[in-house]
Structure formats: C-alpha cells, structure tokens
C-alpha positions in Angstrom: 53.4 64.4 -1.6 54.2 68.2 -2.3 54.5 71.8 -0.2 53.7 70.6 3.2 50.4 72.7 4.2 49.0 74.2 7.3 45.4 73.5 7.2 42.5 74.3 10.4 38.9 72.4 10.2 36.1 73.4 12.4 32.5 73.1 11.9 32.3 70.2 13.8 32.2 69.3 17.4 35.4 67.9 17.3 37.0 64.4 17.0 37.5 61.1 17.4 33.8 61.4 16.1 30.9 61.0 18.8 27.9 62.8 16.7 27.8 62.5 12.9 28.8 63.1 9.2 31.1 65.7 9.7 32.7 64.7 12.3 33.4 61.4 10.8 34.5 63.5 7.7 36.8 65.7 9.8 38.5 62.3 11.7 39.3 60.6 8.1 40.5 64.1 6.6 42.7 65.4 9.4 44.1 61.6 9.9 45.1 60.9 6.1 46.3 64.4 5.4 48.2 64.5 8.6 50.1 61.0 6.8 50.2 62.5 3.9 53.0 65.2 5.8 50.6 68.1 6.6 50.3 70.1 9.2 46.6 69.6 10.1 44.7 71.3 13.4 40.8 70.4 14.0 38.9 72.4 16.3 37.0 70.8 19.3 34.3 71.8 21.9 36.0 72.6 25.2 33.5 69.6 26.8 34.7 66.8 24.0 35.3 63.5 25.9 38.7 63.2 24.6 40.9 66.0 26.2 44.1 65.4 24.6 45.3 67.9 22.7 46.6 65.4 20.0 45.3 63.2 18.1 46.6 60.2 15.7 49.1 63.2 15.1 46.0 66.0 14.6 46.7 68.9 16.5 43.8 69.0 18.9 42.5 73.6 19.5 39.7 73.5 22.0 37.1 76.3 21.8 34.6 77.0 24.6 31.0 75.6 23.1 28.1 76.9 25.4 25.3 74.6 23.3 25.0 72.7 26.1 23.4 75.5 28.1 22.4 77.5 25.5 20.7 75.6 22.9 21.3 75.7 19.5 22.2 79.5 20.0 25.2 77.9 21.3 26.5 76.6 18.1 27.1 80.6 16.6 29.1 81.3 19.6 31.3 78.3 19.5 32.0 79.1 15.9 33.0 83.0 16.5 35.3 81.2 19.0 36.9 78.9 16.8 36.7 81.8 13.9 38.6 84.0 15.8 40.9 81.4 16.9 41.8 80.4 13.4 42.2 84.2 12.8 45.5 84.1 14.7 46.9 80.9 13.1 48.5 81.5 9.5 46.6 78.3 8.2 47.2 78.6 4.4 44.1 76.5 4.5 40.9 76.3 6.7 38.3 74.1 5.6 34.1 74.6 7.1 32.5 71.7 7.5 28.8 73.4 7.0 27.8 77.2 6.6 24.8 76.3 9.5 26.4 78.5 12.1 29.4 80.2 10.8 28.5 81.8 7.8 27.5 84.9 10.4 30.9 85.3 10.8 31.7 85.3 7.1 32.7 89.1 7.3 35.4 87.9 9.9 36.7 85.0 8.1 40.3 84.9 8.2 41.7 86.7 4.9 45.3 85.4 4.9 44.1 81.6 3.7 41.8 80.0 1.6 38.6 79.5 3.1 36.6 76.5 1.5 33.4 75.4 2.5 32.1 72.0 2.0 27.8 73.4 2.2 26.5 69.5 3.6 23.2 69.5 2.2 19.7 71.5 2.5 19.9 72.4 6.0 16.7 74.5 5.6 14.4 71.9 5.2 15.3 70.6 7.8 11.3 70.2 9.4 13.0 70.3 12.7 13.3 74.3 12.3 10.8 76.8 12.4 9.9 79.4 9.6 12.0 81.8 10.5 15.1 79.4 11.9 14.4 77.4 8.3 14.4 81.5 6.5 17.6 82.0 8.8 19.5 79.3 7.2 18.1 80.0 3.3 20.5 83.2 3.7 23.0 81.4 6.0 23.4 78.6 2.6 23.8 82.0 0.3 26.1 83.8 2.5 28.3 81.0 2.6 28.2 80.2 -0.9 28.6 83.9 -1.9 31.3 84.3 0.4 33.6 81.0 0.1 36.6 80.5 -1.7 35.5 77.3 -2.9 32.8 75.4 -2.0 33.0 71.4 -1.9 29.4 69.6 -3.0 29.6 66.3 -1.4 26.5 64.8 -4.0 26.0 65.4 -7.3 22.6 67.0 -6.5 24.0 69.4 -4.1 26.4 70.7 -7.2 23.4 70.8 -9.3 21.9 73.0 -6.9 24.6 75.0 -5.9 25.4 76.2 -9.9 20.8 76.3 -10.8 20.4 78.5 -7.3 23.6 80.7 -7.2 25.4 79.9 -10.3 28.5 79.1 -8.7 30.6 76.0 -9.4 31.8 73.9 -6.6 34.1 70.7 -6.7 32.0 67.2 -5.7 33.7 65.1 -3.3 31.7 62.6 -1.8 32.1 60.9 2.3 33.8 57.7 2.4 33.4 54.2 3.9 35.7 51.6 4.5 35.0 47.3 3.7 33.6 45.5 6.8 35.4 42.3 6.1 35.4 40.9 9.8 31.9 39.8 10.8 31.7 38.4 14.5 27.9 36.7 15.5 29.4 37.0 18.5 28.9 41.0 18.9 24.9 40.1 18.6 24.7 38.0 22.3 24.8 41.3 24.0 22.0 42.7 23.0 20.1 39.2 22.0 19.9 39.0 18.8 19.8 36.5 15.9 21.8 36.6 13.0 19.6 38.2 9.7 16.8 37.8 12.1 16.2 41.5 13.0 16.0 45.3 11.1 18.2 48.3 12.2 18.0 51.8 11.8 20.9 54.3 12.7 20.3 57.4 12.6 19.9 61.1 14.4 16.6 61.0 15.7 14.8 63.6 14.1 11.6 64.0 12.1 13.4 64.2 8.6 15.3 61.2 8.9 11.9 59.3 8.6 12.5 57.6 11.9 8.8 57.1 13.2 7.5 56.0 9.6 10.3 53.5 9.6 8.7 52.3 13.4 5.2 52.6 12.1 6.1 50.0 8.7 7.5 47.5 11.0 4.5 47.8 13.9 2.2 47.5 10.8 4.0 44.2 9.2 3.1 42.1 11.9 6.7 40.6 11.7 8.1 39.3 15.3 11.3 40.5 14.4 12.8 43.4 16.6 13.3 46.7 15.1 16.8 48.2 16.8 17.6 52.3 16.7 20.6 53.7 17.7 20.7 56.8 18.0 20.9 59.6 20.8 17.0 59.6 22.0 17.8 63.0 24.5 16.5 65.7 22.2 12.4 66.1 22.0 11.0 63.9 19.5 14.0 61.2 20.5 12.1 61.5 24.4 8.5 61.6 22.4 9.2 58.6 20.4 10.9 56.6 23.3 7.3 57.0 25.4 4.9 56.5 22.8 6.8 53.2 21.3 7.7 51.9 25.1 5.1 49.2 25.2 6.2 48.0 21.8 8.4 45.1 22.5 9.4 45.1 18.6 11.0 49.1 19.1 14.1 48.6 20.9 16.0 52.2 21.7 19.9 51.4 21.7 21.0 54.8 22.1 24.2 56.6 20.2 26.7 53.5 19.9 30.2 54.3 18.6 31.9 51.4 18.8 32.7 50.4 15.7 32.6 46.7 15.2 29.6 47.0 17.6 28.3 49.2 15.1 29.5 47.1 11.5 28.7 43.8 12.7 24.5 45.2 13.9 24.7 46.5 9.8 26.1 43.6 8.8 23.7 40.8 10.8 21.0 42.8 10.0 17.7 41.5 7.5 17.1 44.9 6.5 19.0 48.3 7.3 16.4 51.6 7.0 17.7 54.4 5.6 15.2 57.3 6.4 17.3 60.2 5.7 15.4 62.5 3.1 17.8 65.7 3.6 21.6 66.7 2.9 24.2 64.8 0.4 26.0 61.8 0.7 25.2 60.2 4.1 27.6 58.7 5.7 26.0 56.4 7.6 24.8 55.1 4.0 27.6 54.3 2.5 29.4 53.1 6.0 25.9 50.1 5.6 26.8 49.5 2.1 30.5 48.5 3.1 28.9 46.3 5.8 26.9 44.6 3.0 23.7 45.8 4.9 21.0 45.1 2.5 19.1 48.6 2.3 16.1 50.0 2.6 16.3 54.3 1.7 13.7 56.7 1.8 12.7 57.6 -1.8 14.6 60.6 -3.1 17.0 61.9 -5.2 19.9 62.0 -2.7 19.5 58.0 -2.1 18.9 57.6 -5.6 22.4 58.8 -6.9 23.8 56.5 -4.2 22.1 53.6 -4.2 20.4 53.0 -7.6 19.2 50.2 -8.5 21.0 48.3 -5.6 18.1 49.0 -2.7 14.4 49.1 -2.1 12.8 52.4 -1.7 10.0 53.7 0.8 8.0 56.8 0.8 5.4 55.6 3.5 5.0 52.5 6.5 3.0 51.2 3.7 5.4 50.8 1.7 8.0 49.5 4.4 4.9 46.8 5.1 5.7 46.1 1.7 9.1 45.9 1.4 9.3 43.6 4.9 6.8 41.1 3.4 8.9 41.1 0.0 12.5 40.3 2.1 12.2 36.9 3.6 16.2 36.1 3.0 19.3 38.4 2.6 20.8 35.9 0.6 19.0 35.9 -3.0 20.0 39.9 -3.0 23.6 39.2 -3.0 23.8 40.9 -6.1 22.5 44.1 -5.0 25.1 43.5 -2.0 28.0 43.0 -3.8 26.8 46.2 -6.3 27.4 48.5 -3.3 30.9 47.2 -2.0 32.2 47.8 -5.2 31.0 51.5 -5.0 32.6 51.7 -2.1 36.0 50.2 -3.1 35.7 52.8 -6.4 34.0 56.2 -5.4 33.8 55.7 -2.1 36.9 55.3 -0.6 38.5 57.5 2.4 42.4 57.2 0.4 40.5 58.5 -2.7 38.6 61.4 -1.0 41.5 62.2 1.5 44.1 63.0 -1.9 40.8 64.6 -3.8 40.7 67.0 -0.5 44.5 67.6 -0.6 44.7 68.1 -4.5 42.3 70.7 -4.0 44.1 72.9 -1.4 47.7 72.3 -3.4 45.9 74.1 -5.9 45.0 76.8 -3.9 47.7 78.0 -2.6 50.0 77.5 -5.9 
C-alpha cells in the first residue's frame, strides 16, 4: 500500500451523497482510500441528514453551513468554517473539490499540507449566475489555479483549458461509475412505467442542463411515452418548469431520488436517456447512465463528445430531439453503442482505477 496518509476532503455538502457529482466523487474516493489503509476525513454540512461521526470507516467532520438561511453566500461561510477547521488537523493532503466558494479563502488554506484542487467545470459559464457573479467566478477560478499545489482536471477539455488560459499543468483524472448488472423490472411498477417505454432525464434543475429544451422536444415529437425528470425542483427554475408544464401529463417531475437500485433500473429500462449538461467536465450522471446500458441523447458539446464519441445521439435544439425520438423506435438495434459505452466504463472510468490514480498523486506529493 505504501505510507498511510491523513487526507481531508472538502468542498461538498457531505457524504453519503444526497446532492450531486462532487458528493458522489467524495463518497467513492473516501471509501476507496480508506480501504487502501489511509486515514480519511470528509467535511459535511452540519444539517446533512446523515449525522454519525463515521461512515464506512471514513471520519466525518461537521461544520456549520448557513446556506439554508443565507442562500449562495452561505456556501462561502461553510467553506471558511471547513478551512479554518482543516488548519488544525495536520492533514498530509487536503483535497478541495471545486473552487467556487473556497478560493476566496486561499490565504488561509493550510500550509502544512499539500492543497490539491479538482477544478470542476467552467463554473462562470453557468447561466443561472448574473454577469457580476460570473466575473467573480472567473476570478475565483484564477485564484484556485494559481494557488493550488496540484490541479486535477476531470476532463481532457478542462486540462487543455487550464494550460491555454493559465499555463498551468494539471493531472487528468475523470470520474468513475459502476456497471449495473441487476435489472429488476418490478421497480418500475411504483412509477407505473413499462420497460423501454419512457424517456428519462436526471439532472440538477438548472438552465444550463437544457431541461426545457428536452421537455419541448419530447412534447413536440407527439409520442405518448412519458418523460421522467429526476432532480429537486425546489429552486426558482424548478418551480417555473413545474408550473409551466403541470398540465402536460406526459411530463413527470419525480423530485430527487437517491435510491441507487431505483435510479439504475430507471436508466436501464428507459428507451432514451437525455443528458443536457452543457457546462463542466466529466459528468458523473453521464458515466452512470453509460454503466446502466442507457441509450443516450446528449447535448452537443466538447465535454460530452469526448466521452461518448460516436456512441450517442446529439442535440442542440428541441427540433434535434424531435428527430432523435422519431428515429429511435427500439433500443435493441443500438446494442453496439451500448456495448461500446460499457467498455469505456470498464477500462477508463471505473472507480477502482480512479481511486488508485488519486492515491498515486497524493503519495507523490508527500515524498
């Protein structure tokens, strides 16, 4: 195994995952590194629904997160609280997942350890942010890129961007996923769905995930198959979509679902899986869909294409989605695409490899 390291992971709302991609990454990394004999500590928001001090051998540190009271500004306070705590922990490695709200505190990052930052995607491009916030995020990106000891890029596109814009090298380590091999059609009964007779979309309900484009495409295709949308709708955009499409029986918002067998079976038994993410690097939900043998229709951008290549359909508009839906009558005839995506998960995007790559970076840094 090598030397035991004391590793802190911050930048997420906590584990086990109840939110999104970085939480998923933290969960797999923390568990995998613990299994390899390292001493791993993950920062959780104080109001995370999991409230034990230990999860599968991973130490949990709870810090006050006032986001529920202050909105986005609360994330900065939460990160400050986590960094302040990390200064007294004597970590060998502190892994920062993202930079959005913690690079502002770069001057108080612990100096007795190696600060490694996973740069995530191009946060400043997200349309939910005002021009002022986008300018701030561009600055925050620069602060993180120039102050980190090591940069991790989760996609080749982000790695190239960091080199072009900041002349900074980074280490490419993508996210991972598991192969789903336990389909159970009975799980569909709860949602009154039939195998391969519905469309699926799993995403945070944000404009840059092209949710409304997908909804419009499904409606305009005039098929009777439902579009199942999984993601919390308690934000402004989610409420807007819920109200606007409430009268369309075909459009079904199920909210957030975190039961992995349920999610995986929905992916597996969907006729088409829509991936509308247009900002960021390697998206975990895309890899998970690939591992579940989902037939994927993805937004046409560099990040998605670098992963899926020719093994998906691509859309840029609602009209494109209409064309895709009208082309795909059956999933079976696209078995080649499904098999190719499964091979990618087995060879490039499996968690065991990814945990080992992170471990190697960490060990190299403390030699």
